C-alpha positions, 0 to 999 in steps of 0.5 A: 528458521521462523518464517512469516509468509503472506499470500495475497488474493490472487495467490488464494484466488480459488480452491485450487490456488489454496491447494497450491499454496498448501504445497508451497507451505508444506515444502517450506515446513519440510525444510524444518522451518517454523511457519506463520502464514497470513492470508488475504480473502480469495480474489474478488471476495472483498469487492463482493462483500462491499457490493452486498453492503451497498445493496442496502446502503451507499454509506454503511457505518464503519463498524458494520463494514469491518465485521463484514469485510473481515469474514473474507480472510477468515474463510481463506485461513480456515480453508488453508488450515483444513488443506494442511491438516488433511495432508498430515501437517498440523495447522490451526487457523486464527482470526485477527482477534485470536492472533492478538492483533490489537488496533485503534478504533478507526474503523476500515483504516485501523492502525495496529497498536501492539500484538500479543503473540502468546497464542501464536507462540504456544501453537508454534511450540507445539509444532503447528503451522499457524494460519492467520486471517490478515487485514484485521484485528480487534480494538481494546474495546473488543470490536472487529477492525480492518486495516485498509486495502492491502492490510494483509501485508501490514498484518504479516510484517507486524506479526513478523516484527512481533515474533522477531521472525528471521524472514517475512515473505510476501507472495503475490502474482508478480515476480517481485518489484519492477522498475515500473508496471510491466503492463504499461512498459514491457521493457520494465526490469525486475529489481534484485534489491531495493531499499526500504526508503525507495520501496516506501516511496513506490508503494505510497506513489501507486506501485501495487506490489506492497502496501506502503504502511507495511513497508514503513513498518518493516523499516521501523522493525527492521524486518527482512522482507522478500516479495516474490510470486506464488505462481513460480519459484523465481527469485524475488526482490529483497527489500533491505537497508539503503547502506547495504546496496549500490545506489542507483540514480533512479530505481523506478517509476510509479503511476497513481491513478487514484488521484484528484485535484482540488483548487480553492480560489479567492480564499482569504489570505490571512495567517492560519487559513492553511492550518484551518483547511488542512486541520479540517481535512485531517479531522475527516481522515482525508490524506492530502498529498501535493500542495501548492499555494500562490502568492496572495493578491488583494487579500485573497489567494489560491490553494491547490492540493491533491487527495485520493480520488475516492475521497474527493467528495468528502474533501469538497464537503469538508471545505464547503463547511469552513470557507466563506461564500466568496471562495470557489471550490474547483476539482478535477478527477481526470489527473494522475500522479507519475513519480520518479524514485531513487536513492541516488538522487541525493548525490546527483544533480540533473534528475529533475531536469531529465524528467521535465525534458522527457515529458516536454518532449512528449508535449505533456504538461505538468500541473503540480510538482512535489519533490523530496530527497529521493522522489519527484512527483508530477500531476499530469492529465489522466490521458497522458499518464501511461505515456509519461511512465514510458517516456521517463522509463526510457529517459533514465534507461531503466531497462538496463542494469 
């Protein structure tokens, strides 16, 4: 089998953890598998590098940041390759450039355009284990780029898809995908299987197990995906096609603390105003999530939306440039988004009513609501976020199979 394995920051957190990963890789190699290993930076290294940059500038340019941050993964890749070679297993370490990962030029948030697998295949055909620095690539102009937080997951899935690998294993510090964060709700249960659609929603809504873009790509490329712990040998969670599984009413509850709410008051109620606002935000590469617009009155209206908390100031600055003096820009950082996800929602009624009643019973007020076929998201005050998760988990009896 051709297997792509990805090891996250905690899995390669120090030299002993890298040694432990090398043993797991060797175990898989002894079973006759061809292996491509994608690694993250050692735990804490990326944050340390960001602190170094911030010592000199609070707003360093993206090209320099990508050059800086990409170094963390290259260190891990080189160390793991050294460890494997020392134990008698031929290995070679690759940067994103050497691995042929070609991206666009949106620094710090680059998207993969294609992967030239020639160099990887050449080494695999020589019986070597290929260790790739995740989270990074290179633009067609030759600049080093990074793929954003959690980008090593994306690297692994993209490489697995390009190589048509039999399996892509994502190793983290948790056993798999749970019905919610076990640190918030101790009764959370590990799922044996979950659909691409549900995992994509959970990942985009705050679940930290997998990066949402990696799940989206896995679905697109039909990559067989498993997430499991590198700290034990327990069975993980299979992420697969929806039609291969029983459809649970609700599969999980997600909490996203990286949320901020912006409310624009007294903006002109005219055709095109929403397009102008959200085009401006898009041009600034700001991701807008939930949107609410009130009915216009006396030529003015109110518009509310959420953005990532770390992009709030950027979003407010963008709005100040296009709105007139009468408009009022309000913001709130003390909010979180709690979401209910499940493919079974498509064919069952009353799911939303259960969610709203569960929060009402805890006297939790809902600020905004957004729904899709398999998701209900609600904005609540930050201080009630974890209570909301526990209430919803109990309401849907997710501790039971």
